[in-house]
N, C-alpha and C positions, 0 to 999 in steps of 0.2 A: 025165548029166554034160556040161558044156559043152566044146566042142572049141576055141573061139576063146580066145586068150590074154587078151583084155580081159574076156571073160565070166567066165573063171576068176578073174581078179583081183576082179571085182565080187562074186563069191560069197564070196571070202575076206574082203573089206572089210565086206560086209554081216554076216557072222557075227561079226566083231570088234565092230562097232558095236552089234549086237543084244545081245551079251553085256554090253557096257558099259552100255547102256540098262537092261537087266534088273537089273543090280547096283545102279544108282542108284535105280531105282524101288523095289526091294526095301528099300533103306536108308530111303527116304522113308516107305514103308508101316510099317516097324518103328518109326520115330521117332513117327509119328502114333499107333500103337497104345500107345506108352509114355505119351503125353500123355493119351489116352483112359482108360488104366488108372489113372493118377494122379487124374484127374477122378472116375472111378467110386469110388475110395477116399476121395474128398474130401480128398486130401493137397495142400494149396495150395502148399507149398514145392516138392515134387517136380514138381507140374504146371507151375509157372512155369519151373523149370529145364529140364524136358523140352520145354516150349513154345519156349524160346530155341533149343534144338538143332534142333527140328522146323522152325522158320521158316528157320533157316540152310540145312538140307538141302533144303527145298522151293525156296528162292530159287536155290540152286546148280543144282538140276535145271532150273529154268525158264530160267536164264541159258545153260545148255548146250542148250536146245531140246528137252528131254525132255518137259517140260510146257509148255503154252501159258501165257502170263503171266496171263490171266484165270483159268485153272484153278488156277494156283498161288495167286493172290490169294484165290480162293474157299476153298481149303484152309486158308490162313492165317487167314482171317476166321472160318471154322467153328471152328477150334481155339481161337483167341483168345476167341471168344464163350463156348465151353465152360469155359475156365479162369476167365474173369471171372464166370461164373455161380456158382462155388464160393468166390470170393474174398470 
């Protein structure tokens, strides 16, 4: 354990940020899985609705610096392509 006050603060801040990042990444992964499940069932309506939510979640994560903007764009592109393939 750290002895210096600033080091203790850094540990606390890092734990808080790590928890926040994990929660947001988990939310993004869940929304991606919902889109992929709808595509697997070939349910166009559900896939399009899930895609809108997934894109929103991915873009929010990218704007907060959790995902790089190119990584986010790649995820959005991948999902959009999958939804368009069943439409």
